[in-house]
C-alpha positions as CSV (number, residue, x, y, z in Angstrom):
1,X,68.9,11.4,190.9
2,X,69.9,14.0,192.7
3,X,69.4,13.7,196.9
4,X,68.7,16.6,199.2
5,X,69.9,15.5,203.5
6,X,68.0,17.8,205.8
7,X,67.8,17.0,209.7
8,X,64.0,17.6,211.2
9,X,63.8,16.6,214.8
10,X,67.0,14.5,215.4
11,X,65.3,12.2,211.7
12,X,67.3,12.5,209.1
13,X,65.1,13.1,206.0
14,X,66.2,12.2,202.2
15,X,64.3,13.9,199.7
16,X,65.1,12.3,197.0
17,X,64.6,13.9,193.1
18,X,64.3,11.1,189.9
19,X,64.1,7.4,189.7
20,X,65.1,5.1,191.4
21,X,67.3,2.4,188.7
22,X,69.5,0.9,188.2
23,X,72.1,2.9,186.9
24,X,69.3,5.9,188.2
25,X,70.7,6.7,191.2
26,X,70.3,2.6,193.2
27,X,73.9,3.5,194.3
28,X,73.5,6.4,195.5
29,X,70.9,6.0,197.3
30,X,72.4,3.0,199.3
31,X,75.7,5.3,199.7
32,X,74.0,8.0,201.1
33,X,71.9,5.0,204.0
34,X,75.3,3.6,204.1
35,X,77.6,6.8,205.3
36,X,74.2,7.8,207.7
37,X,74.1,4.8,209.7
38,X,77.5,3.8,209.9
39,X,77.4,8.1,211.5
40,X,74.5,6.7,213.7
41,X,72.0,8.2,211.9
42,X,69.1,5.4,212.5
43,X,66.2,7.8,211.6
44,X,65.9,8.1,208.4
45,X,62.8,8.7,206.3
46,X,62.9,8.4,202.5
47,X,60.8,11.3,200.5
48,X,59.2,9.8,197.1
49,X,57.2,12.5,196.4
50,X,59.6,13.3,193.5
51,X,60.8,10.0,192.6
52,X,58.5,8.5,188.9
53,X,59.5,5.5,188.4
54,X,61.0,3.0,191.1
55,X,62.7,-0.2,189.0
56,X,62.9,-3.2,190.5
57,X,67.0,-3.0,191.2
58,X,65.8,0.5,193.0
59,X,63.2,-1.7,195.5
60,X,66.1,-4.3,195.8
61,X,68.8,-0.6,197.1
62,X,65.2,0.2,198.9
63,X,65.6,-2.3,200.9
64,X,69.0,-2.4,201.4
65,X,68.9,0.3,203.4
66,X,66.1,-0.4,205.5
67,X,67.8,-3.5,206.6
68,X,70.5,-1.8,207.2
69,X,69.3,1.0,209.3
70,X,67.3,-2.2,211.0
71,X,70.7,-3.7,212.0
72,X,71.6,-1.0,213.6
73,X,68.8,-0.8,215.9
74,X,67.3,1.9,213.6
75,X,64.5,2.2,211.4
76,X,63.8,3.7,207.2
77,X,60.3,4.8,206.2
78,X,59.0,5.5,203.3
79,X,56.3,9.4,203.0
80,X,55.3,10.3,199.6
81,X,54.9,7.9,198.3
82,X,52.9,7.8,194.5
83,X,50.1,5.1,192.6
84,X,53.0,3.2,191.3
85,X,55.0,3.1,193.8
86,X,52.6,2.1,196.0
87,X,50.9,-1.0,193.0
88,X,55.1,-2.0,193.3
89,X,54.8,-2.9,197.4
90,X,52.4,-4.1,197.0
91,X,52.2,-6.8,193.9
92,X,55.7,-7.9,195.8
93,X,53.9,-7.8,199.3
94,X,56.1,-5.0,201.2
95,X,54.0,-3.4,201.5
96,X,53.3,-4.4,204.7
97,X,57.4,-4.2,205.2
98,X,57.2,-0.1,205.2
99,X,56.0,2.5,207.3
100,X,54.0,5.0,204.9
101,X,53.3,7.7,206.0
102,X,50.9,11.0,203.7
103,X,53.1,13.3,205.7
104,X,56.5,14.7,206.4
105,X,55.4,15.4,210.6
106,X,53.6,12.2,210.6
107,X,56.6,9.8,209.9
108,X,59.4,12.8,212.1
109,X,57.1,12.5,214.6
110,X,56.3,8.1,214.5
111,X,60.6,8.8,215.8
112,X,59.2,9.7,218.9
113,X,61.4,12.4,218.3
């Protein structure tokens, strides 16, 4: 997995490219979000537009990232999820946990930045 970090009006956008699965990006995502939160950057959007697949470990990492941000009074939101990822979130009853946006503009604006 490749992660491209961008800042848009005070919000950190992580453009994720590739699978989020055990051994394929799970540690990189967890480490990146952990570092951001540790640095006080707690407005985070995960852009999943180029993520074709998330397995159970990948989903666990996304949940952990969400919790890490929340513990620091921050927010982690999802952007451009695929139908497969939406189905996975629905099946696992996590769909209602995450704020999910179709456009980057909406996601960034949702922070009130």
